[in-house]
Backbone as numpy.savetxt, mean C-alpha at the origin, in Angstrom:
# Nx Ny Nz CAx CAy CAz Cx Cy Cz
1.88 19.63 -20.43 1.83 18.22 -20.10 0.38 17.77 -20.18
0.13 16.71 -20.87 -1.23 16.21 -20.99 -1.46 15.11 -19.97
-2.71 15.00 -19.54 -3.03 13.94 -18.59 -3.25 12.64 -19.35
-3.00 11.52 -18.69 -3.20 10.24 -19.36 -4.67 10.04 -19.70
-4.91 9.27 -20.71 -6.29 8.99 -21.10 -7.00 8.26 -19.98
-8.24 8.63 -19.73 -9.02 7.99 -18.68 -9.65 6.73 -19.26
-9.33 5.57 -18.64 -9.83 4.31 -19.17 -11.33 4.15 -18.95
-11.91 3.16 -19.58 -13.33 2.87 -19.43 -13.64 2.59 -17.96
-14.90 2.77 -17.58 -15.30 2.68 -16.18 -14.86 1.37 -15.52
-15.10 0.26 -16.16 -14.73 -1.04 -15.59 -13.23 -1.15 -15.41
-12.49 -0.63 -16.37 -11.04 -0.72 -16.32 -10.46 0.08 -15.16
-11.14 1.13 -14.73 -10.66 1.94 -13.60 -10.60 1.10 -12.33
-11.61 0.26 -12.13 -11.63 -0.58 -10.94 -10.58 -1.66 -11.03
-10.35 -2.18 -12.22 -9.29 -3.17 -12.42 -7.93 -2.52 -12.15
-7.76 -1.29 -12.61 -6.53 -0.55 -12.32 -6.33 -0.39 -10.82
-7.40 -0.08 -10.11 -7.31 0.09 -8.66 -6.84 -1.20 -8.00
-7.37 -2.31 -8.44 -6.95 -3.61 -7.90 -5.47 -3.85 -8.22
-5.09 -3.57 -9.46 -3.70 -3.74 -9.86 -2.74 -2.88 -9.05
-3.12 -1.64 -8.81 -2.27 -0.76 -8.00 -2.19 -1.27 -6.56
-3.26 -1.83 -6.05 -3.23 -2.40 -4.71 -2.27 -3.58 -4.62
-2.32 -4.44 -5.63 -1.40 -5.57 -5.67 0.04 -5.09 -5.77
0.27 -4.06 -6.58 1.62 -3.50 -6.68 2.08 -2.90 -5.35
1.18 -2.28 -4.62 1.54 -1.71 -3.32 2.02 -2.81 -2.37
1.32 -3.92 -2.36 1.72 -5.02 -1.47 3.00 -5.68 -1.95
3.17 -5.82 -3.25 4.42 -6.38 -3.78 5.60 -5.48 -3.43
5.40 -4.16 -3.52 6.45 -3.21 -3.14 6.78 -3.34 -1.65
5.78 -3.56 -0.82 6.01 -3.74 0.61 6.84 -5.00 0.85
6.48 -6.08 0.20 7.22 -7.34 0.35 8.65 -7.17 -0.14
8.82 -6.53 -1.27 10.16 -6.31 -1.83 11.01 -5.46 -0.87
10.40 -4.49 -0.23 11.13 -3.65 0.72 11.56 -4.47 1.93
10.68 -5.32 2.43 11.03 -6.18 3.56 12.21 -7.08 3.18
12.14 -7.70 2.02 13.21 -8.59 1.57 14.52 -7.81 1.42
14.46 -6.63 0.81 15.67 -5.83 0.61 16.29 -5.42 1.94
15.47 -4.98 2.87 16.00 -4.57 4.18 16.60 -5.77 4.91
15.94 -6.91 4.83 16.47 -8.11 5.49 17.79 -8.56 4.86
17.91 -8.44 3.56 19.17 -8.79 2.89 20.27 -7.81 3.32
19.92 -6.56 3.42 20.88 -5.55 3.87 21.33 -5.85 5.30
20.39 -6.20 6.15 20.73 -6.55 7.53 21.63 -7.78 7.56
21.27 -8.77 6.80 22.01 -10.04 6.84 23.43 -9.89 6.30
23.57 -9.18 5.18 24.86 -9.17 4.51 25.70 -7.92 4.75
25.11 -6.86 5.26 25.89 -5.63 5.43 26.02 -5.20 6.88
25.06 -5.51 7.69 25.06 -4.94 9.03 25.42 -5.91 10.13
24.79 -7.05 10.13 24.88 -7.95 11.27 25.48 -9.30 10.90
26.61 -9.27 10.28 27.25 -10.53 9.92 27.67 -11.26 11.20
27.58 -12.57 11.18 27.94 -13.35 12.34 26.80 -13.56 13.31
25.63 -13.12 12.94 24.45 -13.27 13.78 23.92 -14.70 13.64
23.39 -15.24 14.74 22.83 -16.60 14.68 21.51 -16.58 13.92
21.09 -17.76 13.50 19.81 -17.87 12.78 18.65 -17.40 13.65
18.70 -17.70 14.93 17.62 -17.28 15.85 17.58 -15.76 15.97
18.76 -15.14 16.07 18.82 -13.67 16.16 18.31 -13.03 14.87
18.73 -13.59 13.75 18.28 -13.08 12.45 16.76 -13.21 12.31
16.22 -14.34 12.73 14.76 -14.56 12.66 14.03 -13.57 13.55
14.57 -13.29 14.73 13.93 -12.33 15.65 13.94 -10.92 15.06
15.06 -10.53 14.50 15.13 -9.22 13.86 14.19 -9.19 12.66
14.15 -10.28 11.90 13.26 -10.35 10.74 11.80 -10.17 11.12
11.41 -10.75 12.24 10.03 -10.59 12.70 9.73 -9.14 13.02
10.65 -8.48 13.71 10.45 -7.07 14.07 10.46 -6.17 12.83
11.48 -6.34 12.00 11.61 -5.51 10.79 10.42 -5.74 9.86
10.09 -7.01 9.64 8.95 -7.33 8.77 7.66 -6.76 9.32
7.52 -6.80 10.63 6.31 -6.26 11.25 6.18 -4.76 11.05
7.25 -4.04 11.33 7.20 -2.58 11.18 7.03 -2.16 9.73
7.83 -2.75 8.86 7.72 -2.38 7.44 6.38 -2.83 6.88
5.94 -4.01 7.27 4.66 -4.51 6.79 3.50 -3.61 7.19
3.50 -3.17 8.44 2.41 -2.34 8.93 2.49 -0.92 8.36
3.60 -0.26 8.60 3.71 1.15 8.22 4.10 1.33 6.76
5.02 0.51 6.28 5.39 0.57 4.86 4.24 0.21 3.96
3.44 -0.78 4.40 2.27 -1.17 3.61 1.29 -0.02 3.45
1.09 0.74 4.51 0.20 1.90 4.43 0.79 2.98 3.54
2.09 3.19 3.66 2.74 4.21 2.82 2.66 3.82 1.36
2.97 2.58 1.05 2.88 2.13 -0.35 1.44 2.17 -0.86
0.49 1.86 -0.01 -0.91 1.95 -0.42 -1.25 3.38 -0.80
-0.81 4.33 0.01 -1.06 5.74 -0.29 -0.36 6.14 -1.60
0.89 5.77 -1.73 1.66 6.15 -2.92 1.03 5.58 -4.19
0.67 4.31 -4.17 0.10 3.70 -5.37 -1.33 4.19 -5.62
-2.07 4.48 -4.57 -3.40 5.06 -4.77 -3.28 6.46 -5.40
-2.29 7.23 -4.96 -2.07 8.56 -5.56 -1.66 8.42 -7.03
-0.90 7.39 -7.35 -0.50 7.16 -8.75 -1.71 6.83 -9.63
-2.72 6.24 -9.02 -3.93 5.90 -9.74 -4.79 7.12 -10.04
-4.80 8.08 -9.16 -5.76 9.19 -9.22 -5.80 9.96 -10.56
-4.67 10.23 -11.21 -4.76 10.93 -12.49 -5.47 10.12 -13.58
-5.62 8.83 -13.37 -6.21 7.95 -14.37 -7.71 7.76 -14.19
-8.27 8.41 -13.18 -9.71 8.29 -12.94 -10.33 9.68 -12.88
-11.65 9.74 -12.99 -12.31 11.04 -13.03 -13.31 11.25 -11.90
-13.59 10.23 -11.13 -14.57 10.36 -10.04 -14.36 9.22 -9.05
-15.05 9.32 -7.92 -15.01 8.27 -6.89 -13.58 8.03 -6.41
-12.90 9.10 -6.09 -11.48 9.00 -5.77 -11.22 8.19 -4.50
-11.92 8.51 -3.43 -11.71 7.77 -2.18 -12.11 6.31 -2.33
-13.19 6.06 -3.08 -13.62 4.69 -3.30 -12.55 3.89 -4.04
-11.94 4.51 -5.04 -10.87 3.84 -5.77 -9.66 3.62 -4.85
-9.36 4.60 -4.01 -8.27 4.45 -3.05 -8.53 3.30 -2.09
-9.77 3.15 -1.67 -10.12 2.05 -0.77 -9.99 0.71 -1.49
-10.33 0.66 -2.76 -10.15 -0.58 -3.53 -8.66 -0.92 -3.64
-7.81 0.09 -3.81 -6.36 -0.16 -3.79 -5.99 -0.81 -2.46
-6.50 -0.26 -1.37 -6.20 -0.80 -0.04 -6.73 -2.22 0.12
-7.95 -2.46 -0.34 -8.54 -3.80 -0.21 -7.73 -4.85 -0.99
-7.25 -4.48 -2.16 -6.43 -5.41 -2.95 -5.12 -5.69 -2.23
-4.49 -4.65 -1.69 -3.25 -4.84 -0.93 -3.50 -5.71 0.29
-4.60 -5.45 0.99 -4.94 -6.23 2.18 -5.18 -7.69 1.82
-5.87 -7.92 0.74 -6.17 -9.29 0.33 -4.89 -10.07 0.06
-3.97 -9.48 -0.69 -2.71 -10.16 -0.97 -1.93 -10.38 0.33
-1.94 -9.41 1.20 -1.24 -9.52 2.47 -1.80 -10.65 3.33
-3.10 -10.72 3.44 -3.75 -11.72 4.28 -3.58 -13.12 3.68
-3.78 -13.23 2.38 -3.58 -14.54 1.73 -2.14 -15.00 1.89
-1.20 -14.08 1.70 0.21 -14.42 1.88 0.51 -14.86 3.30
-0.11 -14.20 4.27 0.10 -14.57 5.66 -0.47 -15.95 5.97
-1.64 -16.22 5.45 -2.25 -17.53 5.69 -1.40 -18.63 5.06
-0.91 -18.40 3.86 -0.08 -19.40 3.18 1.27 -19.54 3.89
1.88 -18.41 4.23 3.23 -18.45 4.81 3.28 -18.74 6.29
2.29 -18.25 7.03 2.31 -18.37 8.49 1.18 -19.22 9.05
0.32 -19.73 8.18 -0.85 -20.50 8.57 -1.77 -19.74 9.53
-1.78 -18.44 9.40 -2.65 -17.60 10.22 -2.42 -16.14 9.91
-3.18 -15.32 10.60 -3.08 -13.88 10.40 -2.76 -13.23 11.75
-1.56 -12.67 11.90 -1.21 -12.03 13.16 -2.12 -10.82 13.46
-2.24 -10.50 14.73 -3.09 -9.38 15.14 -2.64 -8.05 14.52
-1.35 -7.90 14.28 -0.85 -6.66 13.68 -1.45 -6.41 12.30
-1.91 -7.46 11.63 -2.51 -7.29 10.30 -3.81 -6.51 10.36
-4.50 -6.58 11.49 -5.74 -5.80 11.64 -5.39 -4.32 11.63
-4.39 -3.95 12.42 -3.95 -2.55 12.44 -3.42 -2.13 11.08
-2.63 -3.00 10.44 -2.09 -2.70 9.12 -3.22 -2.51 8.11
-4.25 -3.32 8.20 -5.38 -3.21 7.27 -6.13 -1.90 7.47
-6.31 -1.50 8.72 -6.97 -0.22 9.00 -6.14 0.93 8.43
-4.83 0.87 8.64 -3.95 1.92 8.09 -4.03 1.97 6.57
-4.10 0.82 5.92 -4.18 0.79 4.46 -5.50 1.42 3.98
-6.60 1.11 4.66 -7.89 1.70 4.28 -7.83 3.22 4.43
-7.28 3.68 5.55 -7.15 5.12 5.78 -6.26 5.75 4.72
-5.15 5.09 4.40 -4.22 5.62 3.39 -4.88 5.71 2.02
-5.60 4.67 1.63 -6.28 4.68 0.33 -7.35 5.76 0.26
-8.16 5.85 1.30 -9.21 6.87 1.34 -8.60 8.27 1.35
-7.53 8.44 2.10 -6.85 9.74 2.18 -6.30 10.15 0.81
-5.73 9.20 0.09 -5.21 9.51 -1.25 -6.32 10.04 -2.14
-7.50 9.44 -2.06 -8.64 9.91 -2.83 -9.10 11.28 -2.39
-9.13 11.49 -1.08 -9.54 12.79 -0.54 -8.58 13.90 -0.98
-7.29 13.62 -0.93 -6.28 14.60 -1.35 -6.48 14.94 -2.83
-6.75 13.93 -3.64 -6.97 14.17 -5.07 -8.21 15.03 -5.30
-9.28 14.72 -4.59 -10.51 15.49 -4.73 -10.28 16.95 -4.34
-9.62 17.19 -3.24 -9.31 18.56 -2.81 -8.45 19.27 -3.84
-7.46 18.57 -4.35 -6.56 19.15 -5.34 -7.33 19.56 -6.60
-8.21 18.71 -7.05 -8.98 19.03 -8.26 -9.93 20.18 -8.01
-10.51 20.24 -6.83 -11.41 21.36 -6.52 -10.64 22.68 -6.50
-9.46 22.67 -5.92 -8.66 23.88 -5.84 -8.22 24.30 -7.24
-7.79 23.37 -8.05 -7.31 23.69 -9.39 -8.43 24.08 -10.34
-9.66 23.64 -10.04 -10.78 24.01 -10.91 -11.47 25.28 -10.43
-10.96 25.85 -9.33 -11.55 27.08 -8.83 -12.68 26.86 -7.84
-12.95 25.61 -7.51 -13.99 25.29 -6.55 -13.50 25.50 -5.13
-14.36 25.33 -4.18 -14.01 25.48 -2.79 -13.41 24.16 -2.31
-12.26 24.25 -1.66 -11.58 23.05 -1.19 -12.16 22.52 0.10
-12.76 23.36 0.89 -13.30 22.91 2.16 -12.23 22.84 3.22
-12.60 22.47 4.46 -11.62 22.46 5.56 -10.63 21.35 5.44
């Protein structure tokens, strides 16, 4: 199996931004899918107020934790396409996801809930961790010392 061609230096950062945007879009799509499942398969006959309350809880949990998971997954998908600065690229993935999340919140909610701060921290950690895992993996596979 051959590795994908490594794009030019500038393109790597653009890829990181693109993967971050995809991570946030995947998070939003997951929230929508779960809410549709709740509305049409699980809790039929629920009032609009009850549905909105569940939506706030579900959206909050998926947005916070799912956003971090998707950030990690998409940052890991980026790693084979770059050759250095793995954690930095992972953090750029997180920053792009955070930016879309915050802009979407401002447009949709006219503000940024406090949970977004925690979600943003988790995304940064997830992106940096994805880069760290890649670096360790490459060191181990190249015969270098992986470290603790």
